[in-house]
C-alpha positions, 0 to 999 in steps of 0.5 A, spaced: 205 273 835 209 276 829 207 277 822 214 273 821 212 268 824 205 267 821 208 267 814 213 261 816 207 257 819 203 258 813 208 256 808 211 250 812 203 248 811 203 250 804 209 245 803 206 240 807 200 240 803 204 240 796 207 234 799 201 230 801 199 232 794 205 230 790 205 223 795 198 222 793 199 223 786 204 219 785 199 214 789 194 214 784 198 214 777 198 206 777 190 207 778 189 212 773 194 208 767 190 201 769 184 205 768 187 207 761 189 200 759 182 198 761 179 203 757 183 201 751 182 194 752 174 195 752 175 200 746 179 194 742 173 189 745 167 194 742 171 194 735 171 186 736 164 186 737 162 191 732 166 187 727 163 181 730 156 183 730 157 186 722 159 179 720 154 176 723 149 181 720 153 179 713 152 172 714 144 172 716 143 176 710 147 170 706 143 165 710 136 168 708 139 169 701 141 162 700 134 159 704 131 163 698 134 160 693 134 153 696 126 154 696 126 156 689 130 150 687 125 146 690 120 148 686 123 148 680 125 140 682 117 139 683 116 142 677 122 138 673 119 131 677 111 133 674 115 134 667 119 128 667 113 123 669 110 126 663 115 124 659 116 118 661 108 117 660 109 120 653 114 115 652 110 108 654 104 112 650 110 112 644 112 105 645 105 102 645 103 106 639 109 103 635 108 096 637 100 097 634 103 100 628 107 094 627 101 089 627 097 095 623 102 095 617 102 087 617 094 087 617 094 094 612 099 090 606 093 085 605 088 090 604 092 094 600 094 088 595 086 087 595 084 094 594 089 094 587 086 088 585 079 090 586 081 097 582 084 093 576 078 089 576 074 095 576 077 099 571 077 092 566 069 092 567 068 099 566 067 104 560 074 104 557 076 111 557 083 113 557 085 105 558 093 106 557 092 112 563 089 108 567 092 101 566 099 104 568 096 108 574 095 100 577 102 098 574 105 103 578 101 101 584 103 094 584 110 096 583 110 100 589 107 095 593 114 091 592 118 097 594 122 097 600 123 105 600 116 107 601 113 107 607 106 103 609 103 110 610 105 113 603 103 106 599 096 107 602 096 114 600 097 113 593 092 107 593 087 112 595 089 117 591 088 112 585 081 111 588 080 117 588 082 118 581 077 113 579 071 117 583 072 124 580 072 121 573 064 120 575 063 127 576 067 130 570 066 131 563 073 130 558 075 131 551 082 128 549 084 125 542 086 118 541 086 113 536 080 107 534 080 102 530 074 103 525 072 098 520 079 095 521 083 102 520 086 106 525 083 113 525 084 119 530 079 121 534 076 125 538 073 122 545 068 125 549 067 122 556 061 125 560 062 122 567 061 115 566 055 115 563 056 117 556 063 115 552 063 118 544 068 119 539 068 123 533 073 122 527 077 129 526 073 131 519 067 130 523 064 124 518 063 119 522 062 118 530 060 112 535 058 111 542 060 105 548 055 101 548 055 097 555 051 091 552 055 090 546 062 092 550 063 095 544 062 102 540 056 103 535 055 107 530 051 114 531 046 117 526 049 124 523 043 127 527 048 127 533 054 130 530 052 138 532 051 136 539 058 131 540 061 137 537 058 142 542 060 137 547 067 137 545 068 144 545 064 145 552 069 140 555 075 144 553 072 149 556 071 153 549 063 154 550 059 155 556 056 149 560 050 148 556 045 142 555 047 137 551 043 131 547 047 125 547 045 117 546 046 114 554 047 107 555 043 105 561 046 103 567 047 096 568 
């Protein structure tokens, strides 16, 4: 076989192979394009899946946050319910107390009136020191009882305050200046009160002195021997001298 014949045969074979390959490539192209479309579609589907997954995670976190907030609100509501229940109980107690106050007020007013009357009687029977001041205090209490702008509690406080003032008189020593009728003549005198056991007067010139006698309910004249002690007692009461022993006439208690 000649060389040219071999070459021709090879060329023909190659041409046939190329033609076959081209034909096969043409037949595979639709499949390749279909595969590409499938891949593109799969990629888009994956993107959608990723987006949906991300949305689910976001919504899950929101759900958890909302659940936690709901739990907190439930606890807060339970606490509020307890507070409301306590406030309702307090309101019931207050309403009950208001009802009781009305009852007490109706009872305490007659009590205060009796206390003022008793205080007035006591002052009238007591040693007659500071008569104008003590009588005015009682008159003010009586006038107060008729006033509507003063609460019952304030009225009761003032009545007790008046009683306390009278109690304190029995524990103190006091000197004050006033007038006294002596032998039918008004004289300026210095009074010395020692608790409720002694009420002694001395004229401003120191020449006359006397003491309240509980039996006769009047002042009786004292001898001049008490003049020094009375003067000393007046100075002690005015805090001009330190407290010291005094020798003074005292009426026996009834």
